C-alpha positions in Angstrom: 85.2 160.2 48.9 82.9 158.4 50.3 79.8 157.2 48.3 77.5 154.9 50.7 76.0 151.7 48.2 73.1 152.3 50.5 71.6 154.6 49.7 70.3 156.7 47.2 71.1 160.4 45.6 69.4 163.6 44.0 71.5 165.7 41.4 71.8 168.7 43.5 73.7 166.1 46.0 71.1 165.3 49.3 71.3 161.4 50.1 68.5 159.9 51.4 69.0 156.6 53.4 65.7 154.9 52.9 63.7 152.8 56.4 60.4 151.4 54.6 58.1 154.6 54.0 60.3 156.8 55.7 64.3 158.0 56.1 67.2 160.1 57.0 68.7 162.7 54.5 71.8 164.6 54.7 74.2 166.3 52.4 76.9 164.4 50.1 80.3 163.8 51.1 81.1 166.1 47.3 78.7 168.5 48.3 80.3 169.5 51.3 83.9 168.9 50.0 81.7 172.1 47.5 81.3 174.3 50.5 83.8 174.0 52.9 83.7 174.4 56.5 80.0 174.9 57.6 79.0 177.4 60.4 75.3 177.2 60.8 72.6 174.3 59.0 68.7 176.6 59.4 66.5 174.0 58.4 62.4 175.4 60.4 60.6 173.2 58.4 59.3 171.0 61.1 56.1 169.5 61.1 55.7 170.4 57.3 55.5 169.0 54.0 57.7 169.5 51.3 57.0 168.7 47.3 60.2 167.3 45.7 62.9 169.7 44.8 61.2 172.1 46.8 64.0 173.8 49.9 64.0 173.1 53.5 66.5 174.8 55.1 69.8 176.1 53.5 73.6 175.4 55.2 75.6 178.2 55.4 79.9 177.8 54.7 82.6 180.2 55.4 82.1 182.2 52.0 78.2 181.0 50.6 75.1 179.8 51.7 73.0 176.8 50.5 69.4 175.4 49.9 68.5 172.4 50.9 66.8 170.3 48.4 64.1 167.6 48.8 65.1 165.0 47.0 61.3 163.0 47.4 58.2 164.7 48.2 58.1 164.4 52.0 56.9 165.2 55.4 59.7 166.7 58.2 59.8 164.5 61.4 62.7 165.5 62.8 65.9 168.0 62.4 69.2 166.5 63.8 69.3 168.9 67.8 73.5 168.7 67.1 73.7 170.1 64.0 73.2 173.6 66.6 75.7 172.8 68.4 78.4 171.5 66.4 78.1 172.1 62.2 81.0 170.9 61.8 79.6 167.3 62.0 78.2 167.9 58.8 82.3 168.0 57.6 83.1 165.6 59.9 81.1 161.9 59.2 77.8 163.8 56.1 75.9 160.1 56.2 76.5 159.4 60.0 76.4 162.3 62.2 76.6 164.7 60.1 72.3 164.5 58.8 70.1 166.3 58.0 66.5 165.9 58.9 64.2 162.7 59.2 61.2 162.3 56.7 58.2 160.6 55.9 57.4 160.0 52.4 54.5 161.1 50.9 55.5 159.6 47.5 58.3 156.6 47.4 57.9 155.9 44.2 60.1 159.5 43.3 62.6 157.2 45.4 63.0 155.1 42.1 63.8 158.4 40.3 66.8 158.9 42.8 71.0 157.9 41.4 73.1 154.5 43.2 76.8 155.1 44.3 77.8 154.4 40.7 75.0 156.4 38.9 76.2 159.8 41.5 80.0 159.1 41.0 79.1 159.9 37.1 76.9 162.6 38.2 79.9 164.7 39.7 82.8 163.1 37.3 84.1 160.7 40.6 
């Protein structure tokens, strides 16, 4: 499994790539493997400010639907447009083409509560 060192990770298996006061969020390689083949991503929260740990969308796999949890308080600026036609990109490349949303942080201090790659590996027992 892949755990890029430049990302921050949540206990709910989301990752955050920090770019100043904004960032990109997706689900981890571990999460996509646990879900299996992803067939649909439903995120209708563009323009909304979402609290830390609140649901900002769902991911549907062949056998299950899973909520997506906002790892830090943030306003959703953009949803990955390619997920409509190619939700499987989350399985193929969760840290690049399979990203979920771009956000602007409303409380950047919450980033300090997230795990680094080593802590996340321990969290999942890898």
